[in-house]
C-alpha positions in Angstrom: 0.0 0.0 0.0 1.2 3.5 -0.7 1.6 6.0 2.1 -1.3 8.2 0.9 -4.3 6.1 -0.1 -7.5 8.0 -0.6 -10.0 5.1 -0.2 -11.5 3.8 3.0 -12.8 0.3 3.7 -14.6 -1.3 6.7 -13.5 -4.7 7.8 -15.9 -6.7 10.0 -15.0 -10.0 11.6 -16.6 -12.1 14.2 -14.4 -14.2 16.6 -14.6 -17.9 16.8 -16.5 -19.1 19.9 -13.3 -20.2 21.6 -11.1 -17.5 20.1 -7.4 -17.5 21.1 -7.2 -13.6 20.7 -4.9 -13.1 23.7 -2.5 -15.7 22.4 -2.1 -14.0 19.1 -2.3 -10.4 20.3 1.4 -9.7 20.3 1.9 -10.9 16.8 -1.2 -9.0 15.7 0.0 -5.8 17.2 3.5 -6.2 15.6 1.8 -6.8 12.3 -0.5 -3.7 12.5 2.2 -1.4 13.8 3.2 -0.1 10.3 -0.4 0.5 9.5 -0.8 2.6 12.6 2.5 4.5 11.9 1.4 5.4 8.4 -2.1 6.5 9.6 -3.8 3.9 7.4 -5.5 2.3 10.4 -8.3 4.8 10.9 -10.5 3.2 13.6 -10.7 -0.1 15.5 -13.8 -1.0 17.5 -14.1 -4.3 19.4 -17.5 -5.9 19.2 -18.9 -6.7 22.7 -21.3 -9.5 23.6 -25.0 -8.6 23.3 -26.1 -6.8 26.4 -22.6 -5.6 27.4 -22.1 -1.9 28.0 -18.8 -0.4 27.0 -18.7 1.8 30.1 -18.7 -1.3 32.3 -16.0 -3.2 30.5 -12.5 -3.1 32.1 -10.6 -5.0 29.4 -12.5 -5.3 26.1 -9.9 -7.8 24.9 -11.2 -10.2 27.5 -14.8 -10.0 26.2 -14.5 -9.1 22.6 -16.5 -11.2 20.1 -15.3 -9.5 17.0 -14.0 -6.3 15.4 -14.9 -3.5 13.1 -11.9 -1.7 11.5 -11.7 1.3 9.2 -8.7 1.1 6.9 -7.3 3.5 4.3 -6.0 1.6 1.3 -5.6 1.9 -2.5 -8.1 -0.9 -3.3 -10.2 -3.6 -1.9 -7.6 -6.1 -3.0 -5.0 -4.3 -0.8 -7.4 -4.6 2.1 -7.9 -8.3 1.6 -4.1 -8.7 1.5 -3.9 -7.0 4.9 -6.6 -9.2 6.3 -5.1 -12.4 5.0 -1.7 -11.7 6.5 -3.0 -10.6 9.9 -2.2 -13.2 12.5 -5.7 -13.1 13.8 -6.9 -14.3 10.4 -3.9 -16.3 9.3 -3.8 -18.4 12.4 -7.4 -19.7 12.0 -7.6 -19.4 15.8 -9.2 -15.9 16.3 -11.5 -14.7 13.5 -14.2 -16.9 12.1 -13.1 -16.6 8.5 -16.6 -17.2 7.2 -17.7 -13.9 8.8 -15.0 -11.6 7.5 -16.2 -8.9 5.1 -14.6 -5.9 3.5 -16.8 -3.0 2.2 -15.8 0.4 0.7 -17.1 3.4 2.7 -17.1 7.1 2.4 -16.2 8.9 5.6 -18.7 11.7 6.2 -17.7 12.8 9.8 -14.3 12.4 11.4 -13.5 13.9 14.8 
């Protein structure tokens, strides 16, 4: 990916029921480090179990059931490349691969 992509995409993934998220977290953070440094990783929101309130969660990583990510990239193919190489996806132990989607979005409001 170039350092100045103009397109935005949302990645949505549900975790496997017995996700090993914590086990792969360090490798995942190392992998996404360059995306953060370039500013290509726009937002990350962990999905919480139904009925959970974010104000009551002490460590979202302990209760996360998935993720929604906004990523800047040149193309949808570039986003899928990022997804497929992420340890959370690649390991087959965190994301339920059958639930992963990538969609183009237009950012209307950004704080």
